[in-house]
N, C-alpha and C positions, 0 to 999 in steps of 0.2 A: 461450632467454628471457635477458636480461641485467638484472641488478639495478642500483640506481642507483649502486653503488660500482665497477661495472665486472667484478664476478665473475660467472662464467657459472653458470647455473643450470640444473639440468636437470627442476626442477619445472613441471609443467604447470598453469597457472592456470586454472581454470574457474569458471563461475558455481555456485550452490549446488547446483543440480540435476544439473549436469554434463553439460546438453545444449549449452551454449555454451564453446567452448574460445577463451580471449582469444588475439588475433594480435599482441599487443603487441610491439615490439622490447625494451622494457625496463620493468621494474616497479619503481617507486619507493615508498619509505615514508619520507618526510621525518619528522624528529624536531622541526621548528619551522616557523613560518610563515614564517619568513625563508628557511630553505631551500626550502620549497615555492615561494615567489617567485622563487628562482633557477632553479629547474626548469622551471617555468612558462614565465618569460621566455626560455630557452633553446631550448625545445622546439619543434619543427615543428608537429606535433599531439599533444594530450594529452586523456585521458579521467579523471575521477575515480572512483574504485571505493569503495564502501562494504562491505557484507557481500555482496555478490553475489546477493542473493535477488531478480534478476530473471530471465525466462524468455526473453528475446530479446537482440538485440546491443545495447541501449541503452547499456551500459558499455563496449563493446569498442572497440578501435582499432589500427590498424597502427602507430600512433606510440608513445607512452609512456603507461603506466598508472600512476595516481597512487593510492595507498591512502593515506586520512586516518586510518587507525586509529593509526598512530605519533605524531600531533600532540598535545601535552600535553593531558591530560584535565582539564577544569574544569566546575565546576557553580556557577554565582554566582546565588545567590537574592536577589532585591530584594523583600523582604517588603511594602514600601509600595506599589511599583509592580504586586505579584503577578505578577511574571515571573522566569523563570530563564534565564539565558544559559549555553549549554552548548556543548562541543566538539562539532562536527558529526559526528565519528566515533563518538561513543557510540552503544551500542545503547540502546533503550529501557528494556531489562530492567537496564542498569547506571546508569540515572538515576532510576527511579522510586522506589526505596527510599529514597534521600536526600530526593526531595520528599515523600515520605509522612512520614518521620521529623520533617521542617521545617513539618508541618501542612499541606501543600499536595498538590495534584494535577493532572495533565493531565485536560480534559475527556473524552478518549476514548484508547483504544489500539488498535492492529490486532490481528489474530488471534496475531501472532507478535511476543514481546518481543526477539527476536533481530536485528531489522533495525535499522538506524542512523537516526539522526535526519535526517541529511541526505538519505538515499537515499530514505527513506519520504515525506518531504516534496516532493522532487523530482519523484516520479512521481504524486502524488495518491494515495497510499495512505491507507486509511481503517479505522475500525471498523465498528460498526452502532449505529443510534438514530435515531429520527425526529427527535429534535433536535440530534443530534450531528453536527458538520461533520468533514470530513477529518482527519488528523493536520495537515496543512498550514494547516488553519484557524486553529490555535492560533499561527501565526508572527508575531511581531511585527516582528521585525528579523533581518537576514542581514547576514553579514560573509564576502565573497569575494575571492579572488585572480583578477584579470582577465587577459586574454591577454598584456597588457605587464609581468605581474608585480606591479601595483599592487594595494592591498588597499582595497576599496571597501564602503560599507555601505548598505544600503537598508532603510528602515523604514517601517511602515504610514503611509500619507499621502503618502509620495512618489508622484511622476506614474507611475513603470513599476514600483511594488512588487507591484501584482497580477500583474504578468508575471514577476516574478522570482523566485517562490516555487516554483510548480510550473514548473521551466525546463528539466528533462530534462538538467541538466548542461551546458547549451549556453551559460551567461553566464559560467561561470567555476567555479573549485573552492571550494565554501563550506566556510568553515573553524569558523564559530560562528553559531548560531542562538538567538534570543531567543524565548521561548515564554509565552503567557498560562497563568496557573496558577488555579486554583479551589481552595477548602477542601477538604481531605482527606474522604474519604468511605468508606463500607464498601458491599459488594456481595453479595448473595445470589444463587447460580446453581443454576438447576435445569434438569434435561433431561426433556422429554415425547416419548413416541413415538407414532406412528399418529395425527397431525393428520389427520381427514378432509380431502378436497379441497374440499368445500363451503366450509369454514371459511376456507381459502383464497382461493378464488374469491369468495365471497359476503360475507367480512368482513376483507378483506385489511388494510386499515387499522387495524381493531380490533384484529387479531393482532399486527401490527409495533409498536402503540403500547402493548402489554401491559406492557411493562418498560422499563427504561432503554437496554438494548442485547436487540435479538430477531435470532436467526439462524435460518433454516429451512434443514435439510440434506435433501437428495433425492437419490436415485439415478435419479430420473426414469423409474421404472418404472410410474407411475400412482398411484392412490389407494391409501394415504395418502401424506404428507409423512413421511420416515422419522423425523426428530428435530427437535425445536424447543428451542433454547438460550435460556432466559430469564434475563436478569441485572438482577435489582432492586436499585436503589440505596435503602439503608436510611435511615429517619428516626431520630429519637430514641427510637422505640418498640421498637427492637432488631429481633432476628431474627424471621421469619415461619415460619409451618407452611404447607409447601406442600400445597395439596389433591391427593389421589390422581387426581383426573380433571380436566381442563382442557380446555374445549372439544372434547370427545370424544376428547381425547389423554390417554393414561396415564402417570403420573410413572415415570420409569426407576427399576429395581429396583437399581441400582447404578451406579458410574462408567461412563461412555461415551467413546469416541473417536468422532467424526464420520465417520472412515473404516472401514468395515468390515474387523474384523480385525487391526486396529492396537490396541497396549496403551492402555488407558486412563488408566494412571499418568502418560502423558506430559502430559495434559491438566491444565489448572487445576481447583481442587477444586471439586465439586458437592455442593449440599446446605447445608453450613456456611456462614456468613457469615465474611467477611474483607476485608481491605483492597482498594480498587479495582484497584491494579496486579497483584494476585494473583487476580483473578476476571474483568476485562475481557477480558484476552486468552483465547484458546481453550487455549494452549499454555505450558508451564513452561519458564523460561529454561534449566534444567539439563538438559534433555532435547533432543534433535533431535526436531522436531515429526513427521517422518517419515524413511523412509530416503533422501528427495531423489529418488528414482526416480518422476518425475511432472513434468508440464507444467501450465501453468496459463493460464487466460483469464478475462476478465471484462468484462462490458458493462453499461453504465450507461443507464437509461432514465428519463424523468421518472415521478415516483411516481404520477402521475395515469394512467399507461398500464401499471403494474405488472401487473395482471390480464389486459389484452390480450395482453401481451408473454409473460406465462406462458402463457396458451392458445396463442399462436403457437409456443412451444418444446414444448408438449405435442404439437403436430401432427407435429412432426418427430423427437420424441424416439427413434424407432426407429433414427435414422440416425447419433445419437451415444451413447446409452446404452449399447452394448456397450463403448466405449473411455473410459467415465467411471468414475473412482474414487468421487467424489462430487461433488455440487454444493452450492452455497450460496447464500441469498437474503437480501440485508442491505439496510439502509435508509441513506442519507447525506443530512445536511442541506445545504442550498444555501450555497454561498460565491460570492465575486466574484472568485475567482483564474482569469486567463485560460483557463489550460489544465488547469484541475480538470474532471475528469469530472462534477462536480456545478455547476459554474458555472451560474449563472443560475436554479436551480430545485432542490427536492428530488428526489432522485434513489432509485430502486432498483437495486442492484448484482446481476446474474445472474453467480455465479462458477462456474467448471468446473475441477477437478482431473482430469487425463487421464493415461491411461497414458503411459509415456514412448516414444512412437512418433511423431515429428513428420511421417513420410509420411502415416500413417493419420489423424491429427488435423487436418493443414491443410485437405483438402476439406471434412472436417466443420465448421472454423471458417467457411467459406465459405456453408455452407448456414444456418448460425445469424445469421451476419451479414445474410443474404438476409432470413431470418424477421423479424429484429429493424429492418429497415430502416425500416418504415413509422413506428418509434418514435423514430427519431434517435439508434440507440443508439452511444454512447461507447465505445471500448475502453480498458482501463486500460494506461497507458503502459508498465508494466515486464512486461507479460505477453504472451503470443503473440496475435497477430490478423493479419488480412490485409486490413483496410481500407484503401483507396487513399488516396494525397495528396488528390485532388480531393474525396473525401468528407470527408475530414477538416476541409477547408477551409468546407465547408457545415456541419459539425456544431458547429464553434467560432466563436463571434462574433468572437473576438479574434485568430484564426489570422493574419492579415495584419499584425497589431500586433505578435505575437510574433516574426514576420519580421524586422520591422524593428528590433525590439528586440535581436534575435541579431547583426543587421548592424551596429548601434551598437556593442555590447558587444564583439563580435569580428569585426571587418571583415576580418581575415586568415584567418579560420576555423581558428583555434587548436584549439578545442573541437569542430570538427565531425568527424563520422564518418559512416559507411555509413548507419546508423540515420537520423541526422538529414537526411543528403543526400536520402535517399528520401522520408522523410514530410514534409520541408520544402524541396523541390527549388528552389523560388524564392527562397531565402534567399541572401544576398551570398556 
């Protein structure tokens, strides 16, 4: 691989998990937006790279790969508008402390503070909570460099804004993002073990509405659910005392990691109250959340179908549990973003962390997708899935609108790659 200055580099660039080796001819790390504009305008094909926390070829290219990590870092807080305009390459963990010290917060965070703002928003990445939209739901405006090297801005209210936020990197290289803010708040996080199946099946909405953010972790080995992570948003009354028993589950006797055998010290603190940004993620920025030896998949169904989907997965668990490190079930509130997996309705996400064996996992994904097909399951764009383009067209109301938007923004295919060509084969 060749870097942007022309020096040969022997460094092999891979995604975070190491299951994808990027095939780019050159890797660029521009130090300014002007330099990025020149690179994009001169490139035949180009793809943007964030933190590489995707598990498929969405960021890959045989042309030029551009990392936005070298762009000038900025966090501009507008107190009156309650927004922050930030460098797209910033990781959430590099942003949140500044927001908190200014008295503000984001409405939600993903499991990992290690992911970039632009990459997370572009793929529909989310946290959890019946009232919490995905991270992209906080986006009020975007600045991006388009195929001809121009800098354009799209903001909420613009005709094509809803198609430009979760855009899979297909419209340009995002350089700055404006995010909605809320007042800073504290969260208290507890872990319960052994939630009976009857609670999940019989009272799913009540379980998932128990706290500001709720995650169910299961190895899909049968009754009960292994762990429930409750993240309660605190009011002025201060910290709460966790009951030892909750819905038949038992309060964990110490810190827990969701993946069996992994060190709990890598996770955000459990028990004591703390700032939103130190509790809403599952993992701490100063630690690698795992060794990266994994694959991930995730499928979204309507929240009203959550129990039926859960039972459908139970029926085939014998085919996938041996390959599973851990599963997680979360809720995501509805939004109007065209390619968001929660577009049009409240959703439940079934997440799977697999052993790093693509050949073994791929046929299992087909079985899972078949089991979830009656519920219109939408895959997470940044994770491994086998859903065919024809099915995606059925699942996403604005699929054809997004094809038209890609063609309009990028008529020569500068940002096209094999991933986009496969999943949107009719685009220009």
